[in-house]
C-alpha positions in Angstrom: 56.5 3.2 39.5 58.6 0.1 40.4 61.2 2.3 42.0 58.6 4.2 44.0 57.2 0.9 45.3 60.6 -0.3 46.3 61.5 3.0 47.9 58.4 3.0 50.0 59.1 -0.6 51.0 62.6 0.3 52.0 61.2 3.3 54.0 58.7 1.1 55.8 61.5 -1.5 56.5 63.5 1.3 58.2 60.8 3.4 59.9 57.9 0.9 60.3 54.2 1.4 59.6 52.4 4.3 61.1 50.3 2.9 64.1 47.2 5.0 63.2 47.3 4.0 59.6 47.8 0.3 60.5 44.7 0.4 62.8 42.5 2.2 60.2 43.5 -0.2 57.5 43.0 -3.3 59.7 39.5 -2.0 60.7 38.7 -1.3 57.1 39.6 -4.7 55.8 37.8 -6.4 58.8 34.7 -4.3 58.0 34.9 -5.3 54.3 35.1 -9.0 55.3 32.0 -8.6 57.6 30.1 -6.8 54.9 31.0 -9.6 52.5 29.0 -12.0 54.7 25.8 -10.2 53.3 26.6 -11.6 49.8 25.7 -15.3 49.2 28.0 -15.3 46.2 30.9 -13.8 48.1 30.4 -16.3 51.0 30.4 -19.2 48.5 33.6 -18.0 46.8 35.4 -17.3 50.2 34.4 -20.7 51.5 35.7 -22.5 48.4 39.0 -20.5 48.4 39.5 -21.2 52.1 38.8 -24.9 51.6 41.5 -25.2 48.9 43.9 -23.1 51.0 43.4 -25.5 53.9 41.9 -22.9 56.3 38.6 -22.3 57.9 36.9 -19.2 56.4 34.7 -18.3 59.4 37.7 -18.0 61.7 38.7 -14.8 60.1 37.9 -12.7 63.2 40.4 -14.6 65.2 43.0 -14.4 62.4 42.6 -10.7 62.2 43.0 -10.3 66.0 46.3 -12.1 65.6 47.8 -9.9 62.9 50.1 -7.3 64.4 51.9 -4.2 63.1 55.2 -6.1 63.5 53.8 -9.0 61.3 52.9 -6.5 58.5 56.3 -4.8 58.8 58.1 -8.2 58.6 56.1 -9.2 55.6 56.9 -5.9 53.8 60.6 -6.3 54.7 60.7 -9.8 53.3 58.5 -9.4 50.2 58.9 -5.9 48.9 62.4 -6.4 47.5 64.0 -5.9 44.0 64.1 -9.6 43.6 60.3 -10.0 44.1 59.1 -6.8 42.4 58.1 -6.6 38.7 56.3 -4.1 36.6 54.1 -4.7 33.6 53.4 -1.9 31.2 50.1 -2.4 29.2 49.3 0.1 26.5 46.0 -0.1 24.7 46.0 -0.9 21.0 49.5 -2.3 20.8 50.3 -5.8 19.6 52.4 -8.1 21.8 
């Protein structure tokens, strides 16, 4: 699994992210954030997390507008590397 993740990261670093896939995923995540506004509990959690991260939660529409395909590709290129990738295997019923 680890090798598959690293191979896909390397492929994306070489070839980039498919434009259509990027747009669909971005719209999907944005829609999930908007739907989350219907949940009082979710809004409270998001506001608290944003506060401690030093950001303003309700500015997420502007933040999403500013995320480009190139930003995602750069993030994958920098973060999906052997040095930053690990794998944990958890098997039920086994002692540590």
